[in-house]
N, C-alpha and C positions, 0 to 999 in steps of 0.2 A: 472493477466495470465489466463490459460484453456480456452481461446478464443473458441478451437475446441476440438470434443473426441479425435483424434489421428490423428491432420493433412492431413487429407487430403485436397488433392489441390479442393477440392467442398467447404471445409469446409475454407480454407485457404483465396476463396474468396470470401466467402460470408461474414468473415470477416472484408475482404480489404473494400469490396465494401460500407458494412457498415459507415468506417472509413473515406469513403473520401465525408459522406456525413454532417460529424460532423462541425464545426466550426470553433475550437479550431487553434490555429497558432501552437499549439505544439503540439501531442502527443506520450505518449511516452507506451512499452508493456514491462512487467516482464514475459515471458513466464511460463507456467505453465507445472508441468508432463505433464499433455496430449499435448501436441501440442511437440507431441515428432521429425518432423525434425529442429524445433528449436535449438535443441540439437544436431550438427553436425556430430561432433565426434563420438559419443553414438548412435545413431540413425543408420547411417551406417552400424554400427556393427552385429547391431538388428533389423532391420527392419522387417527382414523375421517370426520372432514374432507378427505381425502386420498387416506385407501391401505386398501383394502378388509382387506386384512390388516398389519399392524405388519411395518416392517423392522425387526428386531434392530440399536437401537443399538451394541450393543455388536460386533455383528459388523461393522457400518461401521468403525468403531474400528479393528480388528484387520487387516480388510483395509487400510489406509489407509498401520498401524503396517507392515503385512510389504511394502508401496511404498515405503519409506522416506521416508514422509510425518509429517513430525509436525504436529500440531494447534496453535496456538495460544489459548488459552483466556483469555487477558487476565488471568492468574493470577502471572507469574514474567518478568524478565527475561533474554530469553535472549544468549550472550556467542557472538559468531560466531569465523572465524579474523581475527588481525589485531585481536581486544579491540570491535569494531564490538559496539552493547547493538541488539537488535531487541525492543520488543514488539508484541500484537498482540491484537484485541478483536473481536470478531464484533456488540457489542451494537449497538445500534440504533434509531430511532423504532421505535412501533411502525407498522402497515401503518393507512392511513385509514381513518376511519366506510363501513361499506358493502362494502369488502373482505375477504376473510377472511384470517385474521394467521396469521402465518409465522414459521417463526424468529426468537430471537433480540429482538424487540420491547420495546422497556420503552415505557412513558407518558414524555414530553418533561417535562421539569421535574425534579421529584426523584431521580427512578428515574437519570435518565444521569448526574447529575451524582454521583451517589453510585458512578457507574461508574466514569464519568473521573477523581473523586478522587484515583482510584488509580495513575494513568498520573504515570511518575517524572521528575523533571527529569532533560534533556539529553539523551534518547535520541538514538543516529542515526538510527536507522529507526526510526518508528511506523506501524504497519499494523492499520487497519479495515475494516474495510466500508461502514459508510457515511462520507458526507463530511462535514468540518464545515460548516458555514450559511454559506454566502458564498461561497465558495469552489470552484468547479467543483461546483457541486451543482443547473444547472440546465435542469430538465428540457426539453423541448420545445416545451412551453405558455406557456415565459418563467418558471416557479414555481420556487422554490426550495425545495429539498427536504431538504438536512442538519440536522444534531445542530447547534446552538443551545450545549447544553451541551461539547459535544464542544471547538465554535470558543474557548471560552474555555478549556479545559483545554490547548488545544494553544498560549495565546500564552501562558498559564505555565509554562507545563513546557520551551515551545521546541525541541522534535526537530528535530532536522539536515534529513529527508527526511521528509515524512507522505504515503503511498500504497494511494490505498480504491478504492474500484468504485459499484458498486451504481448510481449516473443515469449509463444508458452516456451520454448528449447533452453530458454534461460532462467526455469523456473532453480530456488535455490537463495542462500543467505551466503553475502560477502560482506567485510569489515573493512574500514581505513578507523583512522586515529580517532575520530570524529561523530561518525556514523554507521550503524547496521542497515546494508540495503537489501530488502526481503523483495525477491522478483516471486509471489505466490498466485502466478497461472496456471488454472486447476490444469484446464486442458491439458493432454500431453501431445495433441494433436491440431490442422490448424482445421478452426471452426468445431473441434471436441467431432469429428470424424471416425477416429478410432470408439469414443465412448469411452477412451479410458483417462482414469481421473489420478490429477497430484494430488497429496496429502494437505486441509489446508493447512494456515500457521496459528497459534495460540502466542500471545504475549504475554507477556508481566511483566508490567512497567511500574515503577514505585520512587517518586524523584521528590530528592531530600530538599533542594533548595531549587530557587528560580536562576535558570542561566542567565548572566548575559556576559555583550561583549566587553565588559570591567578584563573577567580573566584571561581572553585571547591575549590582552596587550600588556598580560603580566609576566609572559614568558612565552607564549606560542601555543599552551596548550589549554584547553578544557579544565578548568577547574586544578589545577597542577599547582600551581600556587596558593591556594587553601586558605586565602582570606575569608570575607566574613560574606563576600559577593562571588563568593565561588560558586561556578555556576555546574561544574558537572560533577554531580551524586546520583546515579540513577543506576536502576540493575536490573535488565531484556534478559529475558529469558524468550526464545525460542523452540517450538517443538511445534515437530507434525504432530496432528492429531488425529489417532484412527478413527476412532469415532464422531468427530467429523463430518468427519470421511464417507462413512457408513451412511448419514443423512440421505434421503431418496432427494435429489438433483437431476431428474430426467432431464430436463429441459436446461438446466444450468451449466452446460459443460465449460464453458471459459470463465466461469465468476472466480476470483480471487477473495478468500474468503479471509477476513480479519477479526480476529476475535479481539479484548483488551480486558483484562479484568488486573483493577487498582486491590492493592491491597495499604489502605491507607496507615491503621493501628500500626503496622509495621515496616513503614519503609526505611525508619531510623535502622534500627532492630536490622533489618535485613541486609543494606548496604554496611552493616558493620561488621557483621559476622564473615562475609562472604569475601571479605576487603582489608587489605591493612588501612588505617585512617590516610584519606586525603589521597589514598590511589584510584586511580579515575579508570573505567574501563566498563568492559560491557561481559555479561556471563550468558554464552549461547549453552541449550539444551536440547538434547534430538533424543523423542525416547522410540525405538521400535516395537512396537504391541504383539503382543500373540493373532496369529492372524481370525481368530475366536473373539479380540480384540475383550477378554478378561483380565489379560495382566499383560505387565513392560515384560521383557525379553531381554533390551540392553537399552542403559539409562546412559547419556553421554555429555558429560559438562566441560565446558571450555571458559576461561575466564581470558578477556580479551584485554591489553594496555594499550596506551595508547603511541610503545612502541612497537607494538606487534601488527604486521596487514596480515590477518588470511583470510580462506576460503573454507565454507563449507555449503557440504552440499546433499542436501538427504533427498 
């Protein structure tokens, strides 16, 4: 999200033109608080605080659709190639007192709890704009800005990967026993003021079996039981891709980028050769490319089991 500063037509057009140049067959957007017209009901009531004239939310939606971008509205699960499941929501805590309110803001507590109660169990990928509390959500002043209710919901529903942005200083990767958390905020400075970008992340995900609640009841760890219903059987690699970073994103200084690559024909082979049978975990991979982009200088991998809680910042 935050593909714009306030969602003017010029900003939306610039974003759509960029998205049209990308070859990906599926392009999903989880709008952020700066993408004001994407929160149509709120914007129609509050646009005078931001714009002299109202930008048509319907026109913005049409522009995004014509650019091949599908908006994640927090209402349905998307099924991707290879059977991967994706869910996204832009809901987030309201702006602090003293700052003008922005799109998709909800009052902390009950309102956000109701929003996150809709999260389904066992997603492959969850995309939100806000980070969960205590997970890569610390600003430059050392304050945690994430959503407490979202953290509770993620702990309950155990998505394989949770991707978010919003808090630029939290950029990086962190893992707990069940979920890999990725703050993919591209801009290093507020509103991209310095023009400095973080590298986007690219994930490889291969799911062997669907995940169910039954695994948790077999001893507390997804997939640890090894039964026929075993939920955990996936390989995840997170790579900071310098090739994507070099794409021309002159107006996209705050846009978190997530690319999914599935390996349907090699899913079982990939899991069995990377780890012993029934072992549960996540493989994180980081590649540091040469400045000219022609070759990798360093490649680093780490396999994380449910008994290891690690952090990796790239």
